[in-house]
C-alpha positions, 0 to 999 in steps of 0.5 A: 119391358116395353109393350110396343109391338116389335114391328113398330119399334124403330130400327137403327144402329147409329142414328144421328138426330138433327136436334131442332133441325140444324140450329148452327145454320138456321133458326131452331125448330123452323121448317127452314132448319128442318129442310136444311138438315135434311138437305145436308143428309139428316135422316132423323130429325128431333123437335119439340111440341106443346099445345096452343089454346085451341088445341093445336100442337105447335113446334117450339122448345121453350114455354115462352116466345121470348128467346126464338121469336119477335114476341114475348110471353106465353104462347098458351093463349094463342091460336094457330091463326096467331102464328102467322104474325109471329116472326121466328127467324129474324132473331137468328139472321135477316135472311130468315125473316118471316120464318114461322113457328110450325104446327106439328101437322106441317112437320108431319107433312114434311116427314112424309114428303121427305121420307125422314124419321123423327124423335118428337119430344113432348114438352112438360105442359105447364097448364095442368093434367087436363091440358097435358092429356089434350096435348098427348092425344093431339100429338098422337092424332097427328103422328097417326098420319105418318106414312108407314115407312116413317119411323118415330120415337116419342120422348119427354122428360115428363115421366107421368106424361110418358106413362099416360101417353103409353097408356093411351097410345101404346103403338108408339115407341117411347124414349125417356129423357134424363138429365144426369142429375136425375138419373137414379138407380130406379131407371129400369123401373121407370123405363118399364112403367113408361113402356119405353124402348129407349133411354135418352141420357144426358152426355155429361157423366155418361160412362161405358159401364152405364151404356152396357147396363142400359143395353144389357137391359134391352134398351136403345141408348140415344144421347144428348147433346153431342156436338163433338165428332170424337165424342160421338164416335166414342159413344157409338163404339160403346154401343149407343144407338144414337146421338142428338146433335146441333151439328148433324151435317158434321156427324152424319158420316158416323151414321 
């Protein structure tokens, strides 16, 4: 089981994780989206982080700029200063023109200022082991600035990445992300090797029996991505500890 000290394991029962902020009402993974989610009651945020060429952790889901900014191509060649010229809001709506790709440092500052918690998903960096370890250490350095009352989970689909993160920074709670098609019977072994406290399975194909197995093994179960209120209610009744949702404002009353 996890070697994370009990005092550092987040404590919650029915968490509603605002997935990339509130992307149904603001451009995902922007400070505008995070602020709106919190203004509408979110106490847990979810975001994604990768690394720029200068070693700065940046908030973005994709490995390219194409889908969520006015630029195209990889961001791996950029430095933090370059982000000031990239518009991450106009694609969503004119009222969000000028929104920027945030740095992880800005996100951490926001968590401290608003007193909210976060799941930080480390993306599967595409530049090799050296850059991945740089990303792991840069993320841990920023998270070390969180106020004592702010809770955090570090998650990823990259199991080797999580193993390395836990090896180098065992003070953080770990959540292993799974697509249903990749969730094999060795899940217990993988979670133990990653030092995990949580399993984050895809909603599709999840059953009450599987949730019981995960909980019986001692793991919290946080499910992605759940936008239907009735389904979220069912998952909580099964014993799930959290759901990731694009509609946090609509599901917040379940927390």
